[in-house]
N, C-alpha and C positions, 0 to 999 in steps of 0.2 A: 180753712185756717182759723184757729181759735183767736179770739181777741186777746190783746196784751194782758198778761197776768203777772207782772212783776210783783214779787213779794219780798219784803225786806225783814230780816231778823237780826237782832243783836247788833244794831248799828249805832248805839249810843257810844260816844267817844269821850273818855275822861282826859284830863290834861296829861296824865301819864301815858295813855295810849297815843295821844297826838305827838308825843316826843319820840315815839318809836318809828323806825322805818316801816313802810307799808308795802305789802305785796298783794297783788290781785291775781288769783288763780282761776282761769276759765276752765271749767270741767274739774273742779276740785272737791267734789263731794264723795268720790270713791277712787279706788285704784291708786295709780301713781300720783295723780293730782292731790288726793287727800294725804298721801304719804309725804308729799312735798310741803303741803300746808302744815302738817305736824312738825316737820323738820324745821321750817322757818319759825314756827311758834316756839320751839325749844331754843332757838337762837335769839329769841327776844323780839321778833318782828310782830307787827300788827297784821292780821290776816283777814282778807276778804275773799271768799270763794263764791263762784257762780256755778250753778247747776240747774238742770231742767226738772229734776225729780223732786216733787214735794215730799215724798216719803223719805228720801235720802237726806233732804235738808232738815226735816223734823227730827230725824234720828241724830244728825250731826249737832243740831242745837242742844239736844239733851246730853250728848256725850262730850261735846267740846264747846261749852258756852263762851269761851274766849275767842272763838272764831266767828266772825261776822259772815252772814250768808245772804245771797241774793238768788231768787229763782227767776230763770229766764230761758225761754226758747231762743237761743242765739241765731237760729235760722230764720226767725221772724223779724222783718225790718222794724216794725212798730215796737216790739218788745226790746229789740236791741237799742233803739233810740232812747227808750225809757231807762234801760240799763246804763247807758252812757251818762244820762242826767244824774242818776244816783251815784255813779262812780266819780263824778266831777267833785264831789264833796271830799274825796280822799286825795291827798297829795302823795300818790303812790310813787315809789322809786323803782318798782319792778312789776312787770306783768308777765305771767307765764300762761301760754295757750296750751292746755293739755287736752282739750276736747277732741274727740275723734270717734268715728263710727266705722266698724269693719264688718264685712260680710264676705264669706268665702265665695268669690265669684266663679270659682271653678266647679263648685258643687251646687250652688244656688244661683239660678238665673236672676239677673237684676231686672225687675220690672220698672215701670216708669217712676213709681213712688220711691223705690229703693235707690235708683240711679240719681234722682233729684236730691234725695236726702244725703246720700254719700258725698255728692259734690258740695252741697250746702255746708255740711259740718266740717269736712276735711279741707275745704279750700275757700269757699265764698265767705263764710262767717269769719274765718281766720283772717282773710284779707281786709275785711271791713273793720275788725277789731284792732288789727295791727295799725291800720291807717289812722284810726281815731286815737289809739294809745300813743302813737309816736308824736302826735300833736300835743297831747296832754303832757308828755314827758318834756317836750321843749319848753312848755310853760312852767312846769314844776321845777325845771333844772336851771332857771334863771339865777338862782342863788346856789352857791357851793353847798353840797351835801356831804355829811360825814357819816361813817358807820358807827356802830355801837362802841367801837374802840377809839373813836375820834379821828379815824383815817379818812382821807378823801375817798369818796365813793361815787362812781358814775352810775346813773340809773340804767336800767336794762330792759330790753324786750327779749323774751325767750319763747321758743316754740318747740313742741315735741313732734318730730316727724317720725319716719320709720326707715329702717335699713333697706326696706323694699324700694324706697325712693332714690337710693344711691345707684341703682343699676338702670342703665338706659337701653331698653330693647323694645321692639315693636309689640311684643306679646304681653307687655306689662298690663296689669289690671287697672281699673279706674282708681282704686284705692292707691296703688303704687304711683300712678301718674299724678294724683293730687298731692301725695307726699313729696314727689320730686319737685312739683311746682312750689310747694312750701319751702323747700330748701333753697331754690333759686330766688324766691321772693325775699326770704330772710337775708340772703347775701346782698341783694340790692338795698334793702333797708340799712344793713350794716354800713355800706359805703356811704349812703345818703346821710345817715345820722352821725357819722364820725365827726364832722365839724361841730356838732352840738354836744360832743362828749357823752353820747348815749351808746351803750353797748348793745349789740344784737347777737344772740347766740341761738343756734339751731342744734337740736339733739336728735340724732338718727338712731333710734333704739332697735335692738334685735328683740327676740322673744323674752318677755318678762312674765313671771309666774303670778299673774293677777287673777282675781276671781272671774273677770270677764273672759280671759283667755281659757280658763278652765271650763267655764260654761259653754264656750264655743267648741270644746273638745270633750264633751260628755263627762265633765268633772275631773279630767286628768290631762294636763298639758306637758307631763314629764318627757314625752317622746319628742318634743320640739327641739331642734338642734341648738346647742349652746344656750339653752334657756338659763336666765339668771333670776335671782330672787328680787323681790321688790325693794328690799333694803339695799341691796348692792346697786340697783339701778338708781336709787335716790342719791347715793354717795357719788356715783359717776356724774350725775346731772349737776349736783352742787359743786363739784370740783371743776366741771367744764365752765360753769358760770363764773366761779372765782378766778379761773385762769383766762376768762374772756376768749374762749375758743369760738371761731366762726362756725365750724361744723364739727361736732363731736360724734363719732361713730363707735358704738360699742355693743357687745363685747368685742375684744380685740380679734378673737378667732373669726367672728362674722365680718369684721372690717377687712381682714386679709382675704377672706373668701370673696366678698363682693368686689374688692379691687381687682382680683384675678378675673372674675367673671366680666367685669366692665371692660377689660382689655381684650376679651375674646371677640373675634370677628362677629358682627351682628347677625349674619346669616346662620352661623354655627350656634350662637347663643340662643337665637330664636328657636331653632330646631330642638336644642337641649331643653329649653323651658317648656316647649310644647309637650315633649315626652315626659318631663318630670311632673308637670302640673295637671295634665289631662288624664287623671286617674280616678 
């Protein structure tokens, strides 16, 4: 394991920046995370994104100088502790966990390293960051906050799960099981943080046409069922947060399909998924 290498960029805060609501986006240097960062920026938020790639951070610093960046391997305990120390300087009102790592377990055997990393990114780091962020929001929320229009605003914790986590069956992959655990964990935090006026929202996404998904599918992911554009996904996510939904599952077509599958007898569902996935 490498030694901690937290790197901070663009973290100076003017009085104007301090007056803006702040959002921290874990996994915000590319894909949906970056798209959400840009959306919040357009709405007048102060943005702090966390990513592990120095190359992506350097590019983002050049292209979006108004976005503050932190480099951190969130699977490393030491780096994560240093990250928390850096983030304590921000009285953030919202944290969005967008980090995730996927590998097609039906076509690529998970070795020890892959298995450990998938669990670390998709579940363990998420749990550690949510636990820390919930305590920070309790502190930051001692005084009433208002949005840019002067309306009362509850702080929020948001996580991006997967529609794969909404179906409960024995043959589910490690990725799907991690995402299902994320959904359950977010639900528990929502109940626990309600007395503190802190919202918790979980987003279960279907296929989104991101560069990562295209890379996993030889450059073209258009064959994926009910695939949506990145822009459409961002609008759905922002609306789910605004409406304070406990679990937002979209697109609708995938939501209906997974609901039907989840009502299928587990023995039948397990057989169907074996036939469908083992190809």
